[in-house]
C-alpha positions as CSV (number, residue, x, y, z in Angstrom):
1,X,105.8,200.0,-95.6
2,X,102.0,200.3,-95.6
3,X,102.2,203.1,-93.0
4,X,104.7,205.0,-95.1
5,X,102.4,204.8,-98.2
6,X,99.4,206.0,-96.2
7,X,101.4,208.9,-94.8
8,X,102.7,209.8,-98.2
9,X,99.1,209.8,-99.6
10,X,97.8,212.1,-96.9
11,X,100.8,214.5,-97.2
12,X,100.4,214.6,-101.0
13,X,96.7,215.4,-100.7
14,X,97.4,218.1,-98.2
15,X,100.1,219.7,-100.4
16,X,97.8,219.6,-103.4
17,X,95.0,221.2,-101.4
18,X,97.3,224.1,-100.2
19,X,98.5,224.6,-103.7
20,X,95.1,224.7,-105.3
21,X,93.4,226.7,-102.7
22,X,96.1,229.4,-102.3
23,X,95.0,231.6,-105.3
24,X,91.5,231.7,-104.0
25,X,92.7,233.0,-100.7
26,X,94.4,235.8,-102.4
27,X,91.3,236.8,-104.2
28,X,92.6,235.8,-107.6
29,X,89.6,233.7,-108.4
30,X,86.1,235.3,-108.1
31,X,83.4,233.2,-106.5
32,X,81.4,231.1,-108.9
33,X,77.8,232.0,-109.5
34,X,77.0,228.5,-110.6
35,X,75.5,226.0,-108.2
36,X,77.8,223.2,-107.1
37,X,77.4,220.1,-109.3
38,X,78.4,217.7,-106.5
39,X,75.2,218.2,-104.4
40,X,73.1,215.2,-103.7
41,X,70.3,214.2,-101.4
42,X,72.3,211.2,-100.2
43,X,73.5,211.1,-96.6
44,X,77.1,212.5,-96.5
45,X,78.9,211.1,-93.4
46,X,81.6,213.3,-91.8
47,X,83.4,214.6,-94.9
48,X,86.5,216.7,-94.5
49,X,86.3,219.8,-96.7
50,X,89.7,219.1,-98.3
51,X,90.3,215.4,-97.8
52,X,86.7,214.2,-98.1
53,X,86.3,210.8,-96.4
54,X,90.0,209.8,-96.9
55,X,91.0,209.9,-93.2
56,X,87.9,207.8,-92.2
57,X,88.8,205.4,-95.0
58,X,92.4,205.0,-93.7
59,X,91.2,204.5,-90.1
60,X,88.6,201.9,-91.1
61,X,90.5,200.2,-93.9
62,X,90.8,196.9,-92.0
63,X,87.0,196.8,-91.4
64,X,85.9,198.4,-94.6
65,X,82.7,196.4,-95.2
66,X,81.5,196.9,-91.6
67,X,82.4,200.6,-91.7
68,X,80.2,201.0,-94.8
69,X,77.5,198.9,-93.1
70,X,77.5,201.3,-90.1
71,X,77.2,204.3,-92.4
72,X,74.4,202.8,-94.4
73,X,72.5,201.9,-91.3
74,X,72.7,205.5,-90.1
75,X,71.4,206.8,-93.4
76,X,67.6,207.4,-93.4
77,X,67.4,206.5,-97.1
78,X,69.9,203.6,-97.0
79,X,72.3,205.4,-99.3
80,X,75.4,207.5,-98.6
81,X,77.7,209.7,-100.6
82,X,81.5,209.8,-100.0
83,X,84.4,211.3,-101.9
84,X,88.2,211.5,-101.9
85,X,90.6,214.4,-101.7
86,X,89.5,217.7,-103.4
87,X,86.2,216.1,-104.4
88,X,87.8,213.3,-106.4
89,X,86.1,209.9,-106.8
90,X,82.6,210.8,-105.8
91,X,80.6,207.7,-105.0
92,X,77.1,206.9,-104.0
93,X,76.7,203.6,-102.2
94,X,73.4,202.0,-101.4
95,X,71.9,199.2,-99.4
96,X,68.3,199.9,-100.6
97,X,66.8,197.1,-102.7
98,X,64.9,199.6,-104.9
99,X,68.2,201.3,-105.8
100,X,69.9,198.0,-106.6
101,X,67.0,197.1,-108.8
102,X,67.4,200.4,-110.6
103,X,71.2,200.0,-111.1
104,X,71.1,196.3,-112.2
105,X,67.7,195.8,-113.9
106,X,65.4,198.8,-114.3
107,X,65.8,201.8,-116.6
108,X,69.0,202.9,-115.0
109,X,71.2,199.9,-116.0
110,X,72.2,201.3,-119.4
111,X,73.5,204.5,-117.8
112,X,76.3,202.7,-115.9
113,X,79.5,200.9,-116.9
114,X,82.5,199.5,-115.0
115,X,84.4,202.6,-115.7
116,X,88.0,203.7,-116.2
117,X,89.2,203.4,-112.6
118,X,88.1,199.8,-112.4
119,X,89.8,199.0,-115.7
120,X,93.0,200.8,-114.7
121,X,93.1,199.2,-111.3
122,X,92.5,195.6,-112.6
123,X,94.0,195.8,-116.1
124,X,97.3,194.1,-115.2
125,X,95.4,191.2,-113.5
126,X,92.3,190.5,-115.6
127,X,92.6,192.4,-118.8
128,X,89.6,191.9,-121.0
129,X,88.3,188.8,-119.3
130,X,84.7,188.0,-118.2
131,X,83.5,187.2,-114.7
132,X,80.5,185.0,-115.5
133,X,80.2,181.8,-117.6
134,X,77.9,178.9,-117.9
135,X,79.2,175.3,-117.6
136,X,78.2,171.8,-117.0
137,X,77.3,170.6,-113.5
138,X,79.7,168.5,-111.6
139,X,80.4,166.4,-108.6
140,X,84.1,166.1,-108.3
141,X,84.9,165.9,-104.6
142,X,86.5,162.4,-104.9
143,X,88.3,162.9,-108.2
144,X,89.8,166.2,-107.1
145,X,90.9,164.8,-103.7
146,X,88.9,166.8,-101.2
147,X,87.5,163.9,-99.2
148,X,90.7,161.9,-99.3
149,X,92.7,164.9,-98.0
150,X,90.1,165.4,-95.2
151,X,90.2,161.7,-94.4
152,X,94.0,161.9,-93.9
153,X,93.6,164.9,-91.6
154,X,90.9,163.1,-89.6
155,X,93.1,159.9,-89.3
156,X,96.1,162.0,-88.0
157,X,94.0,164.1,-85.6
158,X,95.8,167.2,-86.7
159,X,94.0,170.5,-87.4
160,X,93.6,171.5,-91.0
161,X,92.7,174.8,-92.6
162,X,89.4,174.0,-94.2
163,X,89.3,177.2,-96.1
164,X,92.6,176.3,-97.8
165,X,91.3,172.8,-98.6
166,X,88.1,174.2,-100.1
167,X,90.0,176.7,-102.2
168,X,92.2,173.9,-103.6
169,X,89.1,172.0,-104.4
170,X,87.5,175.0,-106.1
171,X,90.6,175.6,-108.2
172,X,90.7,172.0,-109.3
173,X,87.0,172.1,-110.1
174,X,87.1,175.2,-112.3
175,X,90.2,173.9,-114.1
176,X,88.4,170.7,-114.9
177,X,85.2,172.5,-116.1
178,X,86.8,175.5,-117.8
179,X,90.0,174.1,-119.2
180,X,89.6,170.3,-119.3
181,X,92.4,169.8,-116.8
182,X,92.0,166.6,-114.9
183,X,92.9,166.1,-111.2
184,X,95.9,164.0,-111.9
185,X,97.5,166.7,-114.1
186,X,97.2,169.6,-111.7
187,X,100.1,171.7,-110.4
188,X,102.6,170.5,-107.8
189,X,101.8,171.6,-104.3
190,X,104.5,174.3,-104.2
191,X,103.5,175.6,-107.6
192,X,99.9,175.8,-106.5
193,X,100.7,177.6,-103.3
194,X,102.8,180.1,-105.2
195,X,99.9,180.7,-107.7
196,X,97.4,181.1,-104.9
197,X,99.6,183.6,-103.2
198,X,100.1,185.5,-106.5
199,X,96.3,185.7,-107.0
200,X,95.7,186.9,-103.4
201,X,98.4,189.6,-103.7
202,X,97.2,190.8,-107.1
203,X,93.5,190.8,-106.1
204,X,94.1,192.7,-102.8
205,X,96.2,195.4,-104.5
206,X,93.8,195.7,-107.4
207,X,90.8,196.0,-105.1
208,X,92.4,198.7,-103.0
209,X,93.3,200.6,-106.1
210,X,89.8,200.4,-107.4
211,X,88.5,202.1,-104.2
212,X,90.9,205.0,-104.3
213,X,91.8,207.5,-107.0
214,X,95.2,207.2,-108.8
215,X,97.9,209.4,-107.2
216,X,101.3,210.6,-108.1
217,X,102.7,208.2,-105.5
218,X,101.1,205.2,-107.3
219,X,102.4,206.3,-110.7
220,X,105.9,206.9,-109.3
221,X,106.1,203.5,-107.6
222,X,105.1,201.9,-110.9
223,X,107.8,203.8,-112.9
224,X,110.4,202.9,-110.2
225,X,109.1,199.4,-109.8
226,X,109.0,199.6,-106.0
227,X,106.4,199.0,-103.3
228,X,103.0,197.6,-104.1
229,X,103.5,198.2,-107.8
230,X,106.5,195.8,-107.8
231,X,104.5,193.2,-105.7
232,X,101.7,193.5,-108.2
233,X,104.0,193.0,-111.2
234,X,105.7,190.0,-109.6
235,X,102.3,188.4,-108.8
236,X,101.0,189.0,-112.3
237,X,104.2,187.4,-113.8
238,X,103.4,184.2,-111.8
239,X,99.8,184.3,-113.0
240,X,100.8,185.0,-116.6
241,X,103.1,182.0,-116.7
242,X,100.3,179.7,-115.5
243,X,97.6,181.2,-117.7
244,X,99.8,181.0,-120.8
245,X,100.8,177.4,-120.1
246,X,97.1,176.5,-120.1
247,X,96.6,178.4,-123.4
248,X,99.6,176.8,-125.0
249,X,98.6,173.4,-123.9
250,X,95.2,173.9,-125.4
251,X,96.6,175.2,-128.6
252,X,98.8,172.2,-128.9
253,X,95.9,169.8,-128.4
254,X,93.9,171.7,-131.1
255,X,96.9,171.6,-133.4
256,X,97.0,167.8,-133.0
257,X,93.3,167.6,-134.0
258,X,92.0,166.8,-130.5
259,X,88.5,168.2,-130.0
260,X,87.7,169.3,-126.4
261,X,84.4,170.5,-125.0
262,X,85.6,172.7,-122.2
263,X,84.8,176.4,-121.9
264,X,88.3,177.6,-123.0
265,X,88.0,175.5,-126.2
266,X,84.7,177.1,-126.9
267,X,86.2,180.6,-126.6
268,X,89.0,179.5,-129.0
269,X,86.5,178.2,-131.5
270,X,84.6,181.4,-131.3
271,X,87.7,183.4,-132.3
272,X,87.6,182.5,-136.0
273,X,88.4,178.8,-136.0
274,X,86.3,176.5,-138.1
275,X,83.2,175.1,-136.6
276,X,82.1,171.6,-137.2
277,X,80.0,172.7,-140.2
278,X,83.0,174.4,-141.8
279,X,81.8,177.9,-141.0
280,X,83.8,180.5,-139.1
281,X,82.7,182.6,-136.2
282,X,84.3,186.0,-136.8
283,X,82.6,188.4,-134.4
284,X,84.9,187.7,-131.5
285,X,87.9,187.1,-133.7
286,X,87.5,190.6,-135.3
287,X,87.8,192.2,-131.8
288,X,91.3,190.6,-131.5
289,X,92.7,190.5,-135.1
290,X,96.3,189.4,-134.4
291,X,97.5,186.1,-132.9
292,X,99.1,188.0,-130.0
293,X,95.9,189.8,-129.2
294,X,93.9,186.6,-129.3
295,X,96.4,184.8,-127.0
296,X,96.2,187.8,-124.6
297,X,92.5,187.6,-124.6
298,X,92.6,183.8,-123.9
299,X,95.1,184.5,-121.1
300,X,92.5,186.9,-119.6
301,X,89.8,184.3,-120.0
302,X,91.9,181.8,-118.0
303,X,92.5,184.3,-115.3
304,X,88.9,185.4,-114.9
305,X,87.7,181.8,-114.8
306,X,90.1,181.0,-112.0
307,X,89.1,184.2,-110.1
308,X,85.4,183.4,-110.6
309,X,85.6,179.7,-109.7
310,X,88.5,179.4,-107.2
311,X,87.3,181.5,-104.3
312,X,83.5,182.3,-104.6
313,X,82.1,178.9,-103.8
314,X,85.0,177.9,-101.5
315,X,84.7,181.0,-99.4
316,X,80.9,180.7,-99.2
317,X,81.4,177.1,-97.9
318,X,84.0,178.3,-95.4
319,X,81.6,180.7,-93.8
320,X,78.8,178.1,-94.0
321,X,80.8,175.6,-92.0
322,X,81.8,178.2,-89.4
323,X,78.2,179.3,-89.0
324,X,77.1,175.7,-88.5
325,X,79.7,175.2,-85.9
326,X,78.5,178.4,-84.1
327,X,74.9,177.2,-84.4
328,X,74.8,173.5,-83.4
329,X,71.0,173.3,-83.8
330,X,71.4,174.2,-87.5
331,X,74.3,171.8,-87.9
332,X,72.2,168.9,-86.6
333,X,69.4,169.6,-89.0
334,X,71.7,170.0,-92.0
335,X,73.5,166.7,-91.1
336,X,70.1,164.9,-90.7
337,X,69.0,166.1,-94.2
338,X,72.4,165.3,-95.7
339,X,72.2,161.7,-94.4
340,X,68.6,161.1,-95.4
341,X,68.6,162.6,-98.9
342,X,69.8,160.8,-102.0
343,X,72.1,162.3,-104.5
344,X,69.2,163.7,-106.5
345,X,67.4,165.1,-103.5
346,X,66.7,168.8,-103.4
347,X,68.0,169.2,-99.8
348,X,65.9,172.3,-99.1
349,X,67.3,173.0,-95.7
350,X,70.9,172.7,-96.9
351,X,70.0,175.1,-99.8
352,X,68.5,177.5,-97.3
353,X,71.5,177.3,-94.9
354,X,73.9,178.0,-97.7
355,X,71.8,181.0,-98.9
356,X,71.6,182.3,-95.4
357,X,75.4,182.0,-95.0
358,X,75.9,184.1,-98.2
359,X,73.4,186.7,-96.9
360,X,75.7,187.3,-94.0
361,X,79.0,186.7,-95.7
362,X,78.5,187.2,-99.5
363,X,81.5,185.9,-101.5
364,X,81.7,189.2,-103.3
365,X,80.7,191.8,-100.7
366,X,80.9,195.0,-102.6
367,X,80.1,196.0,-106.3
368,X,80.0,199.2,-108.2
369,X,79.7,200.8,-111.6
370,X,80.3,204.3,-113.0
371,X,77.6,206.7,-114.3
372,X,78.1,207.4,-118.0
373,X,74.9,209.3,-118.8
374,X,75.1,213.0,-119.4
375,X,72.3,214.0,-117.1
376,X,72.1,213.2,-113.4
377,X,70.3,210.0,-112.4
378,X,68.2,210.0,-109.3
379,X,67.9,206.6,-107.5
380,X,64.6,205.6,-105.9
381,X,66.1,206.4,-102.5
382,X,66.5,210.0,-103.6
383,X,70.3,209.9,-104.0
384,X,71.6,211.7,-107.1
385,X,74.4,210.1,-109.2
386,X,76.1,212.4,-111.7
387,X,78.2,211.6,-114.7
388,X,81.5,210.2,-113.7
389,X,80.4,209.3,-110.2
390,X,80.5,205.8,-108.8
391,X,77.3,203.9,-108.0
392,X,78.0,201.1,-105.6
393,X,75.9,198.6,-103.7
394,X,77.1,196.5,-100.7
395,X,75.6,193.0,-100.5
396,X,77.4,192.7,-97.2
397,X,75.6,195.7,-95.7
398,X,72.3,194.7,-97.2
399,X,72.4,191.4,-95.4
400,X,72.7,193.3,-92.1
401,X,70.0,195.9,-92.6
402,X,67.1,195.6,-90.2
403,X,64.8,197.4,-92.7
404,X,65.5,194.7,-95.3
405,X,65.6,191.5,-93.1
406,X,64.0,192.3,-89.8
407,X,65.1,192.5,-86.2
408,X,67.0,189.2,-86.5
409,X,69.1,190.3,-89.4
410,X,72.3,189.6,-87.6
411,X,71.3,186.0,-86.7
412,X,71.9,182.9,-88.7
413,X,68.4,181.7,-89.4
414,X,68.1,179.3,-92.4
415,X,64.4,178.9,-91.7
416,X,63.7,182.4,-93.0
417,X,64.1,180.8,-96.5
418,X,61.7,178.0,-96.0
419,X,58.0,177.9,-96.7
420,X,55.3,176.3,-94.6
421,X,55.9,172.9,-96.3
422,X,59.7,173.1,-95.7
423,X,60.4,174.1,-99.3
424,X,63.0,176.7,-100.2
425,X,61.5,180.0,-101.1
426,X,63.8,182.5,-102.9
427,X,63.5,186.3,-102.7
428,X,63.9,189.0,-105.3
429,X,67.5,189.4,-106.5
430,X,67.4,193.2,-105.8
431,X,66.9,192.3,-102.1
432,X,69.6,189.5,-102.3
433,X,72.1,190.6,-104.9
434,X,74.7,187.9,-104.1
435,X,74.5,186.6,-107.6
436,X,73.8,190.1,-109.1
437,X,70.6,190.7,-111.1
438,X,69.4,191.7,-114.6
439,X,71.7,191.4,-117.6
440,X,74.8,190.8,-115.3
441,X,73.2,188.0,-113.3
442,X,75.7,185.2,-112.6
443,X,75.2,182.5,-115.2
444,X,76.9,180.0,-112.9
445,X,74.4,180.4,-110.1
446,X,72.8,177.0,-110.4
447,X,76.1,175.3,-111.0
448,X,77.5,177.0,-107.8
449,X,74.6,175.7,-105.7
450,X,75.0,172.2,-107.0
451,X,78.7,172.2,-106.2
452,X,78.2,173.8,-102.7
453,X,75.4,171.4,-101.8
454,X,77.4,168.4,-103.1
455,X,80.5,169.3,-101.1
456,X,78.5,170.3,-97.9
457,X,76.5,167.1,-97.9
458,X,79.5,165.0,-98.5
459,X,81.5,166.6,-95.6
460,X,78.5,166.6,-93.2
461,X,77.8,162.9,-93.8
462,X,81.4,161.9,-93.3
463,X,82.7,164.2,-90.6
464,X,82.0,166.1,-87.4
465,X,83.9,169.4,-87.4
466,X,85.5,170.9,-84.3
467,X,86.5,174.4,-85.0
468,X,89.9,175.2,-83.5
469,X,90.3,178.8,-84.7
470,X,88.7,181.3,-85.0
471,X,86.4,180.6,-82.1
472,X,83.0,179.3,-83.2
473,X,80.9,182.0,-81.5
474,X,78.4,184.4,-83.0
475,X,79.5,186.9,-80.3
476,X,83.0,187.0,-81.8
477,X,82.8,186.6,-85.6
478,X,86.0,186.0,-87.5
479,X,87.8,188.8,-89.3
480,X,88.1,189.1,-93.1
481,X,90.7,190.1,-95.5
482,X,90.5,193.5,-97.2
483,X,90.0,192.3,-100.7
484,X,87.4,191.8,-103.4
485,X,86.2,188.5,-102.0
486,X,85.1,187.5,-98.4
487,X,88.2,185.6,-97.4
488,X,88.3,184.6,-93.7
489,X,91.3,186.1,-92.1
490,X,93.7,183.4,-90.9
491,X,91.7,180.6,-92.4
492,X,89.3,178.2,-90.7
493,X,91.2,175.6,-88.7
494,X,89.2,172.5,-87.8
495,X,89.7,169.0,-86.5
496,X,87.7,166.4,-88.2
497,X,86.2,163.3,-86.6
498,X,84.9,160.5,-88.9
499,X,81.3,159.8,-88.2
500,X,80.5,156.2,-87.3
501,X,77.7,155.8,-89.8
502,X,80.2,156.7,-92.6
503,X,83.0,154.4,-91.5
504,X,82.4,151.9,-94.3
505,X,82.2,154.5,-97.1
């Protein structure tokens, strides 16, 4: 089915090109005296005069992030320009820290927005939700069943998909913090699997749509309810049922006079409900004046909290554990620190190892915005971004740039983050935009680190991990899914052996 869709796209682009270019061949349209408005100083790798970079995109769609990394490495400025059929969807993508600083923090920030394509591509899934939120710190590995489930796997000797286990933990953790849902009231296993599958399908389709311009084929499949449009609708239906059940449950608790302090309750309070002092917060409520609009917004809040919390930390931990298995020296040092530090210890090496893992495999590998200013914006690298163009940055590529990280940029070296005294030393966010920067910096950064260090230390203290698949070798890194998050293709299958020193825990 995917091959049919791709063939249809290429055929459609070709027919449109022939139709639009034929009058010019007959001499009906005089040549324009105006200079082209699509020129830029960015490196333009191998564009087809009619299809742009579409054919290369199709050929490399299963290694999209590595393909862009190769192109950015080949660019002298660290920025490239690419476009779709007939000049549609112009995008400038950069891996230069100065450009990232300009896009996210410096004077250029106000000139960019998410843009219509992103909203159109993701509207069915996330609506008007937000992707960053603050919250209280937590340590829930026992309450949410992570360690007990790993104990059971270790006792049986069977291999377990650690990525799946960590995703379930992340889902339970965000539900607890954001919605006040405790571990013993979570979904049944089959319901949870169906919900995870729905999120994966919806996120993959939405991400692919965000990368490509809308076509007649896409609009037709939506009208006819076939192909990917139908898969997306069915997935969103599953997500809607879950999200609305959370909203309705919270509304029922509030109707009974129960006061909750979770994040969803705070959103509900900010939509015009009375505060403790009897006042009313009307700013957010005025944006959604009807009960239906408010409930739809709360549904979007639930969805975006789940997206933000379910996969980001769990996928970072997945790659972290694979990298430790592929680098035994680092695993021994991380285990030593985990067993000698108390719960309040800073665990500098573990912090550095997690940061290094996210440098190589950032949970969100690719980000972009759309230029909304009337005049052209020149990035520090020299690349020009014009109104309506996309301005992207690839955190995945930046972690693999020798000019940013040195000759050992492809190696897993946690020590690069440690000072002479062994203390963790961060770098500027524009060089390491894993948590973004500027006004859009991730407010959950510190919470994420606490969760990841808590889980990593607990697992390292308790188990030795033997990776079954994919092979734990830096010479043969695992594949990844073509989606908005860095999901390891096929999962991380491990056998766990209980460490002797933790036998009495």
